[in-house]
Structure formats: structure tokens, C-alpha cells
C-alpha positions in Angstrom: 64.9 43.8 -24.6 63.4 40.3 -23.8 64.7 38.6 -20.6 65.6 34.9 -20.3 64.1 32.8 -17.5 67.5 32.7 -15.8 67.6 36.5 -15.7 64.1 36.7 -14.4 64.8 34.1 -11.7 68.0 36.0 -10.6 66.0 38.8 -9.0 63.5 38.7 -6.0 60.8 40.3 -8.1 61.3 37.8 -10.9 61.1 34.9 -8.5 57.8 36.1 -7.1 56.4 36.4 -10.6 57.5 32.9 -11.6 55.9 31.5 -8.4 52.6 33.2 -9.2 52.7 31.7 -12.7 53.3 28.3 -11.2 50.4 28.6 -8.8 48.1 29.7 -11.7 49.1 26.7 -13.8 48.6 24.3 -10.8 45.1 25.8 -10.3 44.3 25.3 -14.0 45.4 21.7 -13.8 43.3 21.0 -10.7 40.2 22.7 -12.2 40.6 20.7 -15.4 41.0 17.4 -13.4 37.8 18.2 -11.4 36.0 19.0 -14.6 37.0 15.7 -16.2 35.9 13.8 -13.1 32.6 15.7 -13.1 32.0 14.9 -16.8 32.5 11.2 -16.2 29.8 11.3 -13.5 27.3 13.1 -15.6 24.7 11.3 -17.8 24.4 12.2 -21.5 21.2 14.0 -20.7 22.9 16.1 -18.0 25.8 16.9 -20.4 23.4 18.1 -23.1 21.5 20.3 -20.6 24.8 21.9 -19.5 25.8 22.6 -23.0 22.4 24.1 -23.8 22.6 26.4 -20.7 26.2 27.6 -21.5 26.4 31.4 -22.1 29.7 33.2 -22.5 28.0 36.6 -22.0 26.4 35.5 -18.7 29.7 34.1 -17.6 31.4 37.5 -18.1 28.6 39.4 -16.5 28.2 37.2 -13.5 32.0 36.9 -13.2 32.5 40.7 -12.8 34.5 41.3 -9.6 32.1 44.0 -8.3 29.0 41.8 -8.6 28.1 39.3 -5.8 27.8 35.8 -7.1 24.8 33.9 -6.0 25.5 30.4 -4.5 24.8 27.9 -7.3 22.0 25.5 -6.6 23.2 21.9 -7.3 20.6 19.6 -8.8 22.7 16.9 -10.4 22.8 13.3 -9.1 26.3 13.7 -7.7 25.3 16.6 -5.6 22.4 14.6 -4.1 24.9 12.0 -3.1 27.1 14.6 -1.5 24.1 15.9 0.6 23.3 12.6 2.2 22.3 12.6 5.8 21.5 9.9 8.3 17.8 8.9 8.5 17.2 10.9 11.7 19.4 14.0 10.9 17.4 17.1 10.9 16.4 18.5 7.5 17.5 21.9 8.8 21.1 20.8 9.5 23.7 23.4 8.6 25.5 20.6 6.7 22.6 20.0 4.5 22.8 22.4 1.6 19.4 21.6 -0.1 16.5 24.0 0.1 14.9 22.4 3.1 12.2 23.2 5.6 11.1 21.5 8.8 8.7 19.4 6.7 9.4 15.6 6.6 8.4 13.4 3.7 7.5 9.7 4.0 7.0 7.8 0.8 4.1 5.3 0.8 4.0 2.7 -2.0 0.4 1.5 -2.1 -0.3 -1.4 -4.5 -3.7 -2.8 -5.2 -4.9 -5.7 -7.4 -5.6 -3.3 -10.2 -3.4 -0.3 -9.8 -0.5 1.2 -7.8 0.5 4.6 -6.5 3.5 6.2 -5.0 2.4 8.8 -2.4 4.4 11.4 -0.6 3.1 12.0 3.0 4.3 15.4 4.0 4.2 16.4 7.7 5.6 19.0 10.1 4.2 16.7 12.8 1.2 18.9 13.4 -0.5 18.1 10.1 -0.3 15.4 7.4 -0.7 16.1 3.7 -0.8 13.4 1.0 0.6 14.1 -2.5 0.3 11.6 -5.4 3.6 11.3 -7.1 3.1 8.5 -9.6 0.1 6.2 -10.6 0.3 3.1 -12.7 -1.8 0.1 -13.7 -1.3 -3.4 -12.2 -3.1 -5.8 -14.6 -2.8 -9.5 -14.0 -1.9 -11.7 -17.0 -3.1 -15.1 -18.0 -0.3 -17.3 -19.4 0.1 -21.0 -20.1 0.6 -22.3 -16.6 -1.7 -19.9 -14.7 -2.5 -16.3 -13.8 0.5 -14.1 -12.9 1.4 -10.7 -11.6 3.9 -8.6 -13.6 6.2 -8.2 -10.5 9.1 -6.9 -12.6 6.9 -4.2 -14.2 5.6 -3.2 -10.7 9.2 -2.8 -9.4 10.1 -0.7 -12.4 7.1 1.6 -11.8 8.1 1.8 -8.1 11.6 3.0 -9.1 10.2 5.6 -11.4 7.9 6.8 -8.6 10.8 7.0 -6.2 12.9 8.9 -8.8 10.1 11.4 -9.2 9.8 11.7 -5.4 13.5 12.4 -5.0 13.3 14.9 -7.8 10.5 16.7 -6.1 11.4 16.3 -2.4 15.1 15.5 -2.3 16.7 15.5 1.1 13.4 15.9 2.9 12.5 12.2 2.3 12.9 10.3 5.6 11.8 6.8 4.6 9.9 4.5 2.3 7.2 1.9 3.1 5.2 -0.6 1.0 1.7 -2.0 1.4 -0.1 -4.4 -1.0 -2.8 -7.0 -1.1 -2.3 -10.2 1.0 -1.5 -13.8 0.4 0.5 -13.8 -2.9 4.2 -14.5 -2.7 7.4 -15.2 -4.6 10.0 -17.9 -4.0 13.7 -17.0 -3.8 16.7 -19.4 -4.3 19.9 -19.6 -2.3 21.5 -17.0 -4.6 18.7 -14.5 -4.0 17.0 -14.9 -7.4 13.3 -15.0 -8.0 12.1 -18.5 -9.1 9.4 -17.9 -11.6 6.6 -15.3 -11.6 4.3 -14.8 -8.6 0.8 -16.3 -9.2 -2.4 -14.3 -8.6 -4.5 -15.4 -5.7 -7.4 -16.2 -8.2 -5.2 -18.7 -10.0 -6.9 -22.0 -10.6 -4.1 -24.0 -9.1 -5.9 -23.8 -5.7 -9.0 -25.8 -7.0 -9.5 -28.8 -4.8 -6.8 -27.9 -2.4 -9.2 -26.9 0.4 -10.7 -30.4 0.5 -7.2 -31.9 0.4 -5.9 -29.7 3.2 -8.8 -30.5 5.4 -8.2 -34.2 4.9 -4.7 -33.7 6.1 -5.6 -31.4 9.0 -9.2 -30.6 10.1 -10.3 -27.1 9.3 -11.2 -26.5 13.0 -7.6 -27.3 13.9 -6.2 -25.0 11.2 -8.6 -22.2 12.4 -7.6 -22.7 16.1 -3.9 -22.4 15.2 -4.0 -19.7 12.6 -7.2 -17.8 13.2 -7.9 -17.8 9.4 -10.9 -19.4 7.8 -10.0 -21.4 4.7 -10.6 -19.4 1.5 -9.5 -19.9 -2.1 -6.9 -17.1 -1.8 -5.0 -18.4 1.2 -1.3 -18.9 0.7 -1.6 -22.3 2.4 -3.6 -23.7 -0.5 -1.4 -22.3 -3.2 1.7 -23.6 -1.6 0.0 -27.0 -1.1 -0.7 -27.0 -4.9 2.9 -26.4 -5.6 4.0 -29.1 -3.2 1.6 -31.6 -4.8 2.9 -31.1 -8.3 6.5 -31.1 -7.0 7.1 -27.6 -8.3 10.8 -27.0 -9.2 10.4 -23.5 -7.8 9.3 -24.8 -4.4 11.9 -27.6 -4.4 14.7 -25.1 -5.1 13.4 -22.3 -2.9 15.3 -21.1 0.2 12.9 -18.3 1.1 9.3 -17.3 0.7 8.5 -13.6 0.5 5.1 -12.1 0.2 4.7 -9.4 -2.5 5.5 -6.4 -0.3 8.4 -8.3 1.3 9.8 -9.2 -2.2 9.7 -5.6 -3.4 11.4 -4.4 -0.1 14.1 -7.1 -0.6 14.8 -5.7 -4.1 15.1 -2.2 -2.6 17.2 -3.1 0.4 18.8 -6.6 -0.1 17.2 -7.8 3.2 14.9 -10.9 3.1 12.3 -10.4 5.9 8.6 -11.1 6.2 6.4 -8.5 7.8 3.8 -10.0 10.2 0.6 -8.3 9.1 0.9 -9.7 5.6 2.2 -13.0 6.8 -1.0 -13.3 9.0 -3.1 -13.5 5.8 -1.4 -16.8 4.7 -3.1 -19.2 7.1 0.4 -20.3 8.1 1.1 -18.0 11.1 0.0 -18.2 14.8 -1.7 -14.9 15.7 -1.1 -15.6 19.4 2.7 -15.8 19.2 3.3 -13.8 16.0 5.4 -16.7 14.7 5.0 -19.4 12.0 2.4 -22.1 12.8 4.9 -24.9 12.4 2.4 -27.7 13.1 0.2 -26.6 10.2 3.3 -26.1 8.0 4.5 -29.6 8.8 1.0 -31.2 8.4 0.9 -29.8 4.8 4.3 -31.1 4.0 5.8 -27.7 3.3 9.6 -27.2 3.6 10.4 -25.4 6.8 13.5 -23.7 5.2 11.4 -21.3 3.2 9.8 -19.7 6.2 12.3 -17.1 7.4 12.6 -14.0 9.6 9.4 -12.4 10.7 9.5 -8.6 11.6 6.9 -6.3 13.2 5.3 -3.4 11.4 7.5 -0.4 11.8 10.8 -2.3 11.6 13.5 -0.4 9.7 14.8 -2.9 7.2 17.8 -0.9 6.1 18.8 1.6 3.5 18.2 1.2 -0.2 20.9 -0.6 -2.2 23.5 1.5 -4.0 22.1 0.3 -7.3 18.7 1.7 -6.4 20.3 5.0 -5.3 21.9 5.5 -8.7 18.5 5.1 -10.4 16.4 7.3 -8.1 19.1 10.0 -7.4 19.7 9.7 -3.7 21.3 7.1 -1.4 20.8 6.1 2.2 17.0 6.3 2.3 15.8 3.6 4.8 12.9 1.3 3.9 10.5 0.6 6.7 8.3 -2.6 6.9 5.1 -0.6 7.3 1.8 -2.4 7.9 2.5 -4.3 4.7 -1.0 -5.7 4.2 -3.1 -2.9 2.8 -6.1 -3.6 5.1 -3.7 -3.4 8.2 -2.6 0.0 6.9 -6.1 1.1 6.3 -7.2 0.2 9.8 -4.2 1.9 11.3 -5.1 5.0 9.2 -8.6 5.2 10.6 -8.5 7.3 13.8 -10.2 4.9 16.1 -10.8 6.4 19.6 -9.5 3.3 21.4 -9.3 -0.5 21.5 -12.4 -2.4 20.6 -13.7 0.2 18.2 -15.8 -1.0 15.2 -14.3 -0.2 11.8 -15.1 -0.6 8.1 -12.5 -0.5 5.3 -14.7 0.5 2.3 -13.7 0.1 -1.3 -14.1 -2.4 -4.1 -14.4 -5.0 -1.3 -15.5 -4.1 2.2 -14.0 -5.4 5.4 -15.7 -4.9 8.8 -14.2 -5.7 12.1 -12.8 -4.7 15.5 -9.4 -4.4 17.0 -9.0 -7.0 19.8 -6.1 -8.0 22.1 -6.5 -11.7 21.4 -7.7 -13.8 18.5 -11.3 -15.1 18.6 -11.3 -18.7 17.3 -14.6 -20.1 18.6 -16.6 -22.6 16.5 -19.2 -19.8 16.0 -16.5 -17.4 14.6 -15.4 -20.1 12.1 -19.0 -20.9 11.1 -19.7 -17.2 10.4 -16.5 -16.9 8.3 -14.5 -14.5 10.4 -10.7 -14.3 10.4 -8.0 -13.0 12.8 -5.2 -11.0 11.1 -2.4 -9.0 12.8 -2.5 -5.2 13.0 -0.2 -2.5 14.1 0.7 -2.2 17.8 0.3 -5.9 18.5 -3.4 -5.8 17.9 -5.6 -8.5 16.2 -8.0 -7.5 13.4 -11.0 -9.7 13.9 -12.8 -9.2 10.6 -15.2 -10.4 7.9 -14.8 -9.8 4.2 -17.9 -8.5 2.4 -18.6 -7.6 -1.2 -18.3 -3.9 -1.4 -18.7 -1.4 -4.3 -17.7 -4.2 -6.6 -21.3 -4.6 -7.5 -21.7 -0.9 -8.4 -18.4 -0.7 -10.2 -19.3 -3.7 -12.4 -22.7 -2.3 -13.2 -21.1 1.0 -14.2 -18.5 -0.9 -16.3 -21.1 -2.9 -18.1 -23.2 0.1 -19.0 -20.1 1.9 -20.3 -19.4 -1.1 -22.6 -23.0 -0.7 -23.8 -22.4 3.0 -24.6 -23.5 4.9 -21.4 -20.5 5.9 -19.3 -22.0 7.2 -16.1 -20.0 9.1 -13.5 -20.2 7.9 -9.9 -22.1 11.1 -9.0 -24.7 10.1 -11.6 -24.8 6.5 -10.3 -25.5 7.7 -6.8 -28.2 10.2 -8.0 -29.9 7.4 -10.0 -29.9 5.1 -7.0 -31.2 7.8 -4.8 -34.1 8.5 -7.1 -35.4 4.9 -7.0 -37.9 3.5 -4.5 -36.1 1.6 -1.7 -36.6 -2.1 -0.7 -38.3 -3.3 -3.8 -36.0 -6.4 -3.9 -32.8 -7.7 -2.3 -29.7 -9.7 -3.3 -27.0 -11.4 -1.3 -23.9 -9.4 -2.2 -21.7 -12.3 -1.2 -23.4 -14.8 -3.4 -21.0 -16.7 -5.6 -22.8 -15.6 -8.8 -21.6 -12.0 -8.2 -17.9 -12.9 -7.7 -16.8 -12.9 -11.3 -16.7 -9.9 -13.6 -19.1 -9.1 -16.4 -22.8 -8.8 -16.9 -23.5 -7.6 -13.4 -26.9 -5.9 -14.1 -28.2 -9.1 -15.6 -26.9 -11.1 -12.7 -28.8 -8.9 -10.3 -32.0 -9.3 -12.3 -31.5 -13.1 -12.4 -31.0 -13.3 -8.7 -34.2 -11.4 -8.1 -36.1 -13.6 -10.5 -34.9 -16.9 -9.1 -35.8 -15.7 -5.6 -39.3 -14.8 -6.6 -39.0 -11.1 -6.1 -39.8 -8.0 -8.2 -37.3 -7.8 -11.1 -35.7 -4.4 -11.4 -36.1 -3.1 -14.9 -34.1 0.2 -14.9 -30.6 1.3 -14.0 -31.9 3.3 -11.0 -33.8 0.3 -9.6 -30.8 -2.1 -10.1 -28.5 0.3 -8.3 -30.9 0.8 -5.5 -31.3 -2.9 -5.0 -27.5 -3.2 -4.8 -27.0 -0.3 -2.4 -29.8 -1.4 0.0 -28.6 -5.0 0.0 -25.0 -4.1 0.7 -26.0 -1.9 3.7 -28.2 -4.8 5.0 -25.3 -7.3 4.6 -23.3 -4.9 6.7 -26.0 -5.2 9.4 -25.8 -9.0 9.4 -22.0 -8.8 9.9 -22.5 -6.1 12.6 -24.9 -8.3 14.6 -22.5 -11.2 14.4 -19.6 -9.1 15.6 -21.7 -8.0 18.6 -22.6 -11.6 19.3 -19.0 -13.0 19.0 -17.4 -10.2 21.0 -20.1 -9.8 23.6 -20.1 -6.1 23.2 -22.3 -3.3 21.8 -21.0 -0.5 19.6 -22.2 3.1 19.4 -20.6 4.1 16.1 -18.8 2.7 13.1 -15.6 4.3 11.9 -15.3 4.0 8.1 -12.4 4.8 5.8 -11.4 4.2 2.2 -12.6 5.3 -1.2 -16.1 3.9 -0.7 -16.9 6.5 1.9 -17.2 9.1 -0.9 -20.5 7.5 -1.7 -22.8 9.4 0.6 -25.8 7.3 -0.2 -24.1 4.2 1.0 -22.8 5.9 4.1 -26.3 7.0 5.1 -27.8 3.6 4.2 -25.1 2.0 6.4 -26.0 4.3 9.4 -29.7 3.5 8.9 -29.2 -0.2 8.6 -26.9 -0.6 11.6 -28.8 1.9 13.7 -25.6 3.7 14.8 -23.5 6.7 13.8 -21.1 6.3 10.9 -17.9 8.5 11.2 -16.5 8.6 7.6 -12.9 9.4 7.0 -10.2 9.5 5.8 -10.7 8.5 2.1 -6.9 7.7 1.9 -6.9 5.5 5.0 -4.4 3.0 3.6 -1.8 5.6 2.6 -2.3 7.3 6.0 -1.7 4.1 7.9 1.4 3.3 5.8 2.8 6.8 6.5 2.2 6.8 10.3 3.7 3.3 10.7 6.8 4.7 9.0 6.8 7.7 11.3 6.6 5.4 14.4 9.3 3.2 13.1 11.7 6.1 12.4 11.0 7.8 15.8 9.0 10.7 14.5 5.9 9.6 16.4 5.8 7.7 19.7 2.9 5.3 19.0 -0.2 4.5 17.0 -2.4 6.7 19.1 -0.3 9.7 18.3 -0.4 8.8 14.6 -4.2 8.6 14.6 -4.3 11.9 16.4 -2.2 13.4 13.5 -4.7 12.0 11.0 -7.6 13.3 12.9 -6.1 16.8 12.8 -5.3 16.6 9.1 -8.5 15.4 7.3 -12.2 16.1 7.1 -14.7 13.7 8.6 -18.4 13.4 8.2 -21.0 12.0 10.6 -24.0 10.2 9.3 -26.8 9.8 11.9 -29.2 6.8 11.7 -32.8 7.3 10.6 -35.9 5.6 9.4 -35.4 2.8 12.0 -38.8 1.1 11.5 -38.5 0.9 7.7 -35.0 -0.5 7.9 -36.0 -3.0 10.6 -38.7 -4.3 8.3 -36.3 -4.4 5.4 -33.8 -6.4 7.4 -36.4 -9.1 8.1 -37.2 -9.3 4.3 -33.5 -9.4 3.5 -32.9 -12.3 5.8 -35.6 -14.3 4.2 -34.2 -13.8 0.8 -30.6 -14.5 1.5 -31.3 -17.2 4.1 -28.5 -15.9 6.2 
């Protein structure tokens, strides 16, 4: 006979039963509330995936009381946010429930003038491994009003790369660092918004600005104060052009940020300028590491836009919450790495000590030495050398040289004509040709613009009264021989300006994959060439982050880590008499 609730509640056994029912109902309510909250946090894609994976049969089987349930692995965005740790918390912390090892991951965002990459530098502190996460193009665009970078598109690609990095490495990621080319900048208003699009350094607005600047302040004075020789790409000239036309962007700007600083600002919310990239502007004093106010004032530039300067390795702060929602993890610190790509490349070459000779080899080549102080003599200015800041308070005394640009442009032209040669085939063709039949000046202005490079090389030879190369192999051999001999001219000038001799050249960057050029460089200079690593820029970016986050004590330790992690090749000099004769012929042709 059915009992009423009152009858059930009148006995002790009934009261226990009713209490059990109440507890069950409360549990169901809490579970339902948690599920609803979870559903609101999930994206549509995550909801669809959960529905697709639902299986009643599996639920029954895995729910059997006599089967041990495996701990579920959480992979959704909310779980990543729950697993956050402080930047220096061990990845093996008991509170960190992700599948971690002792391996740390440092994300290097490496942007060039043609493409960009997001690289994961994985290290257990005994070795460093680089892993490409995302690669994308960075084409400039010509618009009414000038040549511009698609900075918004670059930022979007960076976010996608970071999302993929978090998806792959999760809680192992320690920090993020950015390096890019130098000089180019954006202007920010008082509300933190970007004023217009950043111009490219080849934008025509700089035409005539060098002469105007030197009328306002002599070039020798600018060089003494900034250590930078005047070139068309200097930020000083582009800012002067904006000032002369009374640019609304400049008039309303409250801060100038170079490209890596601008991207770091968007990631963190902090407006700071990293010193290595600032040193390319011709507006910073390399002796003090501060702005060159007398040059800024002489050019009539507003002081207000030149803000906080920070050293490479400075932790700028964690990523903004809005960024965390996109990439899937919060709290990752952004480090101001050596933000100028050449500074990162030099940091990433394991030099044995101060004063070592280095070469960053790629589309363009840069040769120089690390020095404690800037060299601003009249001779250094006449030879076109510059002084840029490096990691560890060093000065990069350097000279820009045309690099594999000549070879790349020849290859591109022949591909347009129907023959797409590989770089291996290019090197083999050059190696098969007779050396020293003719020479060109790789730094001649006629070779600076893209297009028609093989014909430009032939024209130079014809105008200088030399043998005209009439085949691909001969054209390539002329370019390789001439580039190596240009290196020798710069090498001799470095020896003269520093008052030192050098026993070896340490070369890094993509250009060292060309063995013919490496051997020609050793022959031309008459010293050993130690080649490696190919990814010098990413290596330098990563170890600067590792120093900034306390995982490495200093630059020397970082270079030791690189030395242990990558392969290096030594090219010994040879054929000294032949190359000495070729050097004299080269000098006569280029009138160096």
C-alpha cells in the first residue's frame, strides 16, 4: 500500500531515504549548472566536436564501477586558462596538469622584408632545437601616397602562429620575442591608436631629405652623435619628410614605435622602444643608449614621440587578455629580444669573445665586429661604416654589403624566362665556370633595384671594358667572385679602422648554405671561415629571451648552448696567389 511523504518522514529509515534523495537532486542541479556554464564558454566548433564524440555505449562501458576510469585530458580553451602558471614556474610543477616535460619553449617571431615566421625554440638547457610553427608572406604594397607595410596582416599572422604554438606546446611556452628589419616605424596617438600605415624604408618620401638634413646639421656631426652613416632608409630622413609636409600623423602622434615595438605593444599593451632597433634610426646615441636629443632638436622633430627605451632581454609584460582568448593561453610574457634582426643574428653566432669578426649572410650581407665603444672617426664615416647596438651592451661596428641578392635576382629572372634553377644547380653552374674572367661592384647602384639582373651584370662588364659573360655559369661565377672580393675590401678596412688583425671569420645566416661562396670568402680573405648556424637570427632571438627570463645567465652561456646544438663547418683558405692577383684586378675595376 503506497505511503505518503508524511508517513515516510515519520520513521528514522524514511528520513534517511528522503535525505539521500535531496542530496541526489542537489548534485544533479550543481552538475547541470556546471554544464550550462561550460557550454557558454565553448565555441561553436568545440560544441560540434563534443556532440560528434558523444557515445552512449562508451559512456556505459567506461562508467562501469569495476573499471578504472582514466583521467580525462583537457584540451579546451578554458582548461588552458585553468592551467596557467607564472613565467618562471617549473613545467613539472604538481599543480600543472598538462602533459609536460623539462623542455622549455621560447617563441621567436622573425619578420623579414619579404616573409615572416613563428619559430619554437625548444630547450632542456643542454641543447636547443628550432621548430618552424608558421610561415607567411610579407609583401609591401604601393598605394597612392607611398609604399606601405601591411602591419595589420602581419599581426594577424603572428596571432595565428601563436595559436598554433599554444596548440602544439601549451604550458611549456615560457615567453615570446619579436625581431624585424630596422628603421621602419608607426606613430601612435594619445589614445593608443595607430595613425596611418607604416611606410616601407624604400618609400620615395625620403628623396632629397639627406641633403636637407645635412644643411641643418653637418653629416660629420650626425655621425659623431649617432654613429650611423646617412642612408636612404634611416628613420631620421623619413621623419624629416613627415615634418616638412606637416603630416597630420606626426602632428597628432604621442609615441613613435618601430615595427617590432609596435607589434609587442599590440601583444602586451606596453609602449616601449628596444635599443638595438632604435640604434638603426640615426636618432640614438650609442655611447649612452639614450635618444640623441641634439640631433632630434636640430631636425625639428617633436620630443614627445620619443619615449621609453629598454635593453634587449627586458620582460615587457604578459600578453593582453584579448590576445589570450585568441591564442588559447593567458599570462605568457613578451620579451624585448634583440629586436633588430641583425642584432639577433650576431647574438646567435657563437663568437669566441669580444672583438671577433662576424658575417651575417643572406639576401644582404653585413660584416663587422663587436666592440665596447663606437668608432666614429672620419675614416669610418668615409668608408660607410655604422655603429649599432647589440646584446650585452656591445656595439656592432658594421658595413652593409650586397649579398646573395645578385644570385637570387639572376635565378628569379631565369625562372621568368622558363628555366627555374634550384640553388644547388646555381652553385654547380657557377663552380663549373672559369674564375676571374670579369668583375662587378656588387654595391653599385645599378644592382640595387630588382629585375633584369643578368643583363645588368653583362652591361657593367661591357661598360668597364671587360670580357662580357655570355652564359649563365659565367654570369654566376662573376657574381660570386666579385662578392667574395668585396668582402675582402671590407675586411681590410675593418682591420685598418680597428687596428687589429683577425684569424677567422664567423658566418651565420641562410647564405652559408652556399659552399661555393663560403670557400670563396675564405680564399679571398685569406683566413678560416667558421660557418654556422643557418638560423642565426632565430637562435639569437631565443637566447635573448632565455637570458631575460632567467634561464641563462648571460650571452656567453647562450652562445655556448648554440655551439652545442648545431653543426658548423670550417673552410680553410687556399689559392692565395690567384686570389691576390684577382684582388688587384677587382680594385681597378670598381675603383674602390
